[in-house]
N, C-alpha and C positions, 0 to 999 in steps of 0.2 A: 441256619436256614438262609436261603438265598433271597436277598432283597434287591430288586432292581428298580431304578428310577424310570420315569416315562421315556427319557431319551435313550437309556440303556435298552429298554424294551424295543424301541424303534430300530436300534442298531441290530439287536438280536433278530428282529423280523426280517431285516435285509439278509442276514446270514441264513436264516431258515428258508427263505424263499429261494435263495441261490442253491440250496441243497448240497453245498460243498464248501470249498475254501474260497476266500476272497482276500484281496489285499486291502490295506487301509484306504488307498485311493479308490478302489472299486466300491467299498462301503460308502465312502464320502460322496462319490458321484451318484450312487443309488439313492441316497437320502434326499438329494435335491433340495437341501435346506441351506440356510444361511450359516450353518455351523462351519467353523474353520476346519481345515484339514487336521491341524494339530489337536483340536478338540475331539475329533473322531478318533484320532490316534490315542489320546489320553483315555477316552471311554473304552476302547478296545483293551488297553492295558489294565484298566480297572476291572473289566469283565473277566480278563484272564486271571487276575488276582482273586476274584470271587469264585473262580472255577466254572464260569458260564461259557467261556470260549477257551480254545487252546491254539497255540501256535503250531502250525503244521510243518512249515518249512520257510526258507528264505530264498527268494528268487531275485538275484542281484542284490539290490538294497531293500527290496520290498519284503516285508513280513507278511506271511499268509496266515489267516485265522479261519477257524471252523467252529461251529457250535459244539459245546461239550455237554449241553443239556438240551432236552427236547422241548419243543413249544408246549406240548401237552403237560410235561412236568412243571414248567414254569406257570402255566395257566392254572393248574391244580393248586399250586401254592398260593397264587394270588386269590383264587376263589375261596380257599380255606381261610386266608387272612381276612377277607371281606366278610365272610360268614361269622367269624369270631368277633369282628368289629361291630357288626349290626345285631348280633345276638341270635344268629341262626338263620335258617332258611325261610321261616315264615315271614319275618319282617321284610326280607329281601323280595320274596314273591309278592307280598302285599304292595310293596312299592312299584314293582314291575307292572302289576295289574292296574294300580291307580294311575300310573303314568302312561298307560296304553302301550307299553313296550312288550307286553306279554299277551299274545292272542289266544283265542280259544283253541286254535290248531296247535299252538305251542303247548298248552295245557294237556291236550289229548296226547301229544307225543311224549310228554313227561309222564302222564298216567300209564301209557303203554310201556315205557321203560321201567317204571316202578313195579308194574305187575310181573315183569320178567324176573 
């Protein structure tokens, strides 16, 4: 199973938004963080080892990377892990309702989806 850290997910989000391939420098610039270029380079190499990204080609000295997994697939895994951690959907939904992060409109949309 693919496990990604928060920073790895941020890097993946940059690649997903781009919709294609990016160089390490382009990912580094898009992050707009204090992370060093070499840190972004290392993260991309780790993501490649995990099978989350793939090298597409080399342009001069720049390696180009593209996502090898979809955002939807990664989010499904994260949600499945969260549900397993909290003991299912009911505790999660109860928390969302108690915290005000789940509105009546959200519940109606969920109900409509369940009825399908």
